[in-house]
N, C-alpha and C positions, 0 to 999 in steps of 0.2 A: 129413769134402764132403756138402750138404745133402744132403736124400735126393732130394730134387725133380731137384738139377743129377746126381743120381748119377744120375738116371733115365732121367736129358733122355740120357746120355751113353751108356748101355745102346742107344737105340733107332739113335741116329748109327753104331751100332755093329756093328747090326744092317745097317740101312738099306745102310750100305756093304759086309755082308756080299751080306748081294740081291744091286745088284749088282749083283757080281763074278760072281753065281751058284759061290757058292764059301760057304755054308749049313755045304753036308753034311749031313745029320741030321736030324732035333731034337733028340735022344743026344747026336749029336757036336757040334750048336754049344751045348748045352747045357753040357754039358761045357768049351768051351772057353774060353765064357764063364763059363764059372763060379757055372753059375746051375746050379738046383730047371726044371725040365723043364715042370712048372707056372707056373711063375714064370719061362720065352718063354716056353710060352703065352698070360701072363697080360699082357706085355706084346708080341705080333701080335698078341694081338686088340683095344692101347689101339691103335694101328698104323692097326688096321684100322675107331675110333673115329672115326680123324683121317682117315680116303682114301686110306690105302696100299692099295694093291687090289694086298697079298699070298693068293702062294697057297705051293702047296705041290705041285712038279716033281718027283712019283715018277720020271719017266725020269732028269732032273738030280740026282738026288739032291740037291738044289738047293729054297729059297725061291725066288723068281721077284717078281718086280710083272707082271700081266699087264698091265698100259700102262707108260706113260715116266710116270716125275712127281719132284720133285723134292719133300728134307725141309731145311728149316731154321729153326733155333730158337735163335732172339739178337738184339740189337740190328743195327744197322747204319744211318751213313749212307741219308738218301735222299739221295741230290743231284740228284733231281726238284723238290722242297719247297726243297732250300735255294739248285738254283736258282732253282725262286720272287717267295725271298724277297728275294733279289740282285733280281732285275727289280723288285722289287712300290717293295722303298726307295729306289730312283732316278732 
């Protein structure tokens, strides 16, 4: 699998666990994902660079988002564009 796709899938998995507030400690999360703690922190740093408001909550023992955000990577059909295109050609 392409390195970029692997990294995106890793971010998607971390995002899912953060939303569920069930990452566990950084050590536990790294073990769960099968990566080093260093790679985990690098990936979280990348997420933060992409504006993810992720922090570690000591009381919950989990990474969490400070505010509601969404993460989506990939291509999808834009219905608005398609509808406008159909309207303009009619």
